[in-house]
C-alpha positions as CSV (number, residue, x, y, z in Angstrom):
1,M,108.2,157.1,142.3
2,E,109.2,154.0,140.4
3,L,108.7,151.9,143.5
4,K,105.1,153.3,143.9
5,L,104.4,152.4,140.2
6,L,105.7,148.9,140.7
7,L,103.6,148.4,143.8
8,K,100.5,149.6,142.0
9,K,101.1,147.2,139.1
10,K,101.6,144.4,141.6
11,K,98.4,145.3,143.4
12,K,96.5,145.3,140.1
13,K,97.8,141.9,139.2
14,Q,96.6,140.5,142.5
15,E,93.1,141.9,142.1
16,P,90.6,139.2,141.3
17,I,89.2,138.9,137.8
18,I,85.4,138.2,138.0
19,K,82.8,137.4,135.4
20,A,79.5,139.1,135.0
21,E,77.8,136.1,136.5
22,Q,80.1,136.3,139.5
23,R,79.4,140.0,140.0
24,I,75.7,139.3,140.2
25,A,76.2,136.4,142.6
26,L,78.5,138.4,144.9
27,H,76.0,141.4,144.8
28,A,73.2,139.0,145.9
29,L,75.4,137.7,148.7
30,Q,76.1,141.2,149.9
31,K,72.4,142.0,149.9
32,Q,71.7,138.8,151.8
33,L,74.4,139.6,154.4
34,Q,73.0,143.0,155.0
35,S,69.5,141.6,155.3
36,L,70.8,139.1,157.9
37,R,72.5,141.9,159.8
38,L,69.3,143.9,159.9
39,K,67.4,140.8,161.1
40,E,70.1,140.3,163.8
41,Y,69.6,143.8,165.2
42,L,65.8,143.5,165.2
43,L,66.1,140.1,167.0
44,L,68.5,141.5,169.5
45,S,66.0,144.4,170.2
46,G,63.3,141.7,170.6
47,F,65.4,139.8,173.0
48,I,66.0,142.9,175.2
49,V,62.4,144.0,175.2
50,G,61.0,140.5,175.6
51,A,63.3,139.6,178.5
52,A,62.5,142.9,180.2
53,L,58.7,142.4,179.8
54,L,58.8,138.8,180.9
55,R,60.7,139.6,184.0
56,I,57.9,141.8,185.3
57,P,55.2,139.1,185.9
58,M,57.9,136.6,187.0
59,Q,58.8,138.7,190.0
60,A,55.8,137.0,191.7
61,L,58.3,134.1,192.1
62,P,61.3,135.8,193.7
63,S,64.7,135.2,191.9
64,A,63.2,133.4,188.9
65,E,64.0,135.5,185.8
66,P,64.2,135.1,182.0
67,L,67.2,137.5,181.5
68,T,69.9,134.9,181.8
69,F,68.2,132.7,179.2
70,F,68.0,135.5,176.6
71,A,71.5,136.8,177.4
72,I,73.1,133.4,177.0
73,L,71.0,132.8,173.8
74,A,72.1,136.1,172.3
75,G,75.8,135.4,173.2
76,W,75.6,131.9,171.8
77,I,74.1,133.0,168.4
78,F,75.6,136.5,167.9
79,G,78.7,136.6,170.0
80,R,80.0,137.7,173.4
81,K,79.6,141.5,173.0
82,K,76.0,141.3,171.9
83,G,75.3,138.7,174.6
84,F,76.6,141.2,177.2
85,L,74.5,144.0,175.6
86,V,71.2,141.9,175.9
87,G,71.9,140.9,179.5
88,A,72.8,144.4,180.7
89,S,70.2,146.3,178.7
90,S,67.2,144.0,179.5
91,L,68.0,144.3,183.2
92,Y,68.2,148.1,183.1
93,I,64.9,148.5,181.2
94,S,63.0,146.0,183.4
95,N,64.1,147.7,186.6
96,F,61.9,150.6,185.8
97,F,58.9,148.3,186.3
98,M,60.2,146.1,189.1
99,F,59.7,146.3,192.8
100,G,62.7,148.2,194.1
101,G,63.4,149.9,190.8
102,Q,66.7,151.5,190.0
103,G,69.4,152.0,192.6
104,P,73.1,151.5,193.4
105,W,72.4,147.7,192.9
106,T,71.5,148.3,189.2
107,I,75.2,148.5,188.2
108,M,76.0,145.1,189.8
109,Q,72.9,143.5,188.4
110,A,73.5,144.8,184.8
111,L,77.2,143.7,185.1
112,S,76.1,140.2,186.3
113,F,73.6,139.6,183.5
114,G,76.0,141.1,181.0
115,I,78.6,138.5,182.1
116,A,76.1,135.7,181.6
117,G,75.5,136.9,178.0
118,F,79.3,137.2,177.5
119,L,79.8,133.6,178.7
120,G,77.2,132.5,176.2
121,G,79.6,133.5,173.5
122,F,82.1,130.8,174.6
123,L,79.7,128.0,173.7
124,R,80.5,126.0,170.6
125,K,78.1,126.1,167.7
126,K,76.9,122.6,168.5
127,A,77.4,122.7,172.2
128,S,76.0,119.8,174.3
129,Y,73.3,120.1,176.9
130,L,76.1,119.7,179.6
131,E,78.0,122.7,178.2
132,V,74.9,124.9,178.0
133,I,73.9,124.0,181.6
134,T,77.4,124.6,182.8
135,I,77.4,128.1,181.3
136,A,74.0,128.8,182.8
137,L,75.2,127.5,186.2
138,I,78.4,129.7,186.1
139,G,76.5,132.8,185.0
140,T,73.9,132.3,187.8
141,L,76.6,131.8,190.5
142,I,78.5,134.9,189.3
143,F,75.3,136.9,189.7
144,E,74.7,135.6,193.2
145,I,78.3,136.1,194.3
146,L,78.5,139.6,193.0
147,M,75.1,140.7,194.3
148,N,75.4,139.1,197.8
149,S,78.9,140.5,198.2
150,F,77.6,143.9,197.3
151,I,74.6,144.0,199.6
152,P,76.7,144.3,202.9
153,F,78.1,147.6,201.6
154,M,74.5,149.0,201.4
155,T,73.1,147.4,204.6
156,G,76.2,147.2,206.8
157,T,75.5,143.5,207.5
158,S,78.0,140.7,207.4
159,V,78.8,138.9,204.1
160,F,78.0,135.6,205.7
161,I,74.6,136.8,206.9
162,A,73.8,138.2,203.4
163,F,74.6,134.8,201.8
164,A,72.7,132.9,204.5
165,L,69.6,135.0,204.1
166,A,69.8,134.7,200.3
167,L,70.2,130.9,200.3
168,P,66.5,130.1,199.5
169,F,66.4,132.7,196.7
170,M,69.8,131.4,195.4
171,T,68.3,127.9,195.2
172,I,65.2,129.2,193.2
173,H,67.4,131.2,190.9
174,L,69.7,128.2,190.2
175,V,67.0,125.7,189.7
176,S,64.9,128.0,187.4
177,N,67.9,129.0,185.3
178,L,69.0,125.4,184.9
179,L,65.4,124.5,183.7
180,F,65.4,127.4,181.3
181,A,68.9,126.3,180.0
182,L,67.4,123.0,178.8
183,A,65.4,124.9,176.2
184,L,68.4,126.9,174.9
185,P,69.6,124.4,172.2
186,S,66.1,124.1,170.8
187,A,65.7,127.9,170.8
188,K,69.0,128.4,169.1
189,K,68.2,125.8,166.4
190,F,64.8,127.3,165.8
191,I,66.1,130.9,165.5
192,E,68.9,130.0,163.2
193,K,66.7,128.0,160.9
194,K,63.9,130.6,160.7
195,G,66.2,133.5,160.5
196,G,68.9,132.0,158.3
197,F,71.6,133.2,160.6
198,N,73.7,130.1,159.9
199,E,74.3,131.5,156.4
200,K,75.9,134.7,157.8
201,D,79.4,133.3,158.1
202,I,79.2,131.7,154.7
203,C,78.2,135.0,153.0
204,A,80.9,137.0,154.9
205,N,83.7,134.6,154.2
206,T,82.9,134.4,150.5
207,L,82.8,138.2,150.2
208,N,86.0,138.6,152.2
209,K,87.8,136.3,149.7
210,F,87.1,139.0,147.1
211,G,88.0,141.9,149.4
212,I,84.4,143.1,149.6
213,T,83.2,145.1,152.6
214,G,79.9,146.8,153.4
215,S,80.0,149.2,150.4
216,F,78.0,148.5,147.3
217,N,80.6,150.3,145.2
218,W,82.9,147.3,145.4
219,I,82.7,146.6,141.6
220,K,84.9,149.6,141.0
221,K,87.5,148.4,143.5
222,L,87.8,145.0,142.0
223,G,89.2,146.4,138.8
224,K,89.0,144.0,135.8
225,T,85.9,142.1,135.0
226,E,85.1,139.6,132.2
227,P,81.9,139.8,130.2
């Protein structure tokens, strides 16, 4: 019992003492962080829908697609998991309107584009064009390897024949994605500037220093305040 009382007293001593002005500033920071998170989810939804809709007219040029661009962009700005989500979801949605539609191949396609988005999360905040192009190249190659290795299981053909027949389409896919990748740094910079997403880490880190999470009832948890 005495030990519990001592621990409670120690905890109270460690609680930050904040002034009224600081309370107001921290409350504003929390509201800003929640606003940025809402913007983030809206933008991710826009990425998914936009990529899916753009893929439909682009099927006129076989293997050229915008999904890798949006997946890598989402992963770069918002992290690996959300990059994977954008890549896989945009593929699944777009397949309802594509020639060939849904099928056993959908799983491999969704996985491949999801991996591209996941790889985008490995890019540094100020990654060079070379780094961005490398990620786009790796993501595209992973897609081609997975898909062309899977096709023989559906058709019964040789893996070598599958890769040989796919070579022209692989070339278009690689070249188009590398061209799209050149626009990724500018797109990231524009989105962060207009959306203010570069402020998200600052807000979160400042609030974490005071032990503040998502609840707006944090004032009660902080204990003492100064007028």
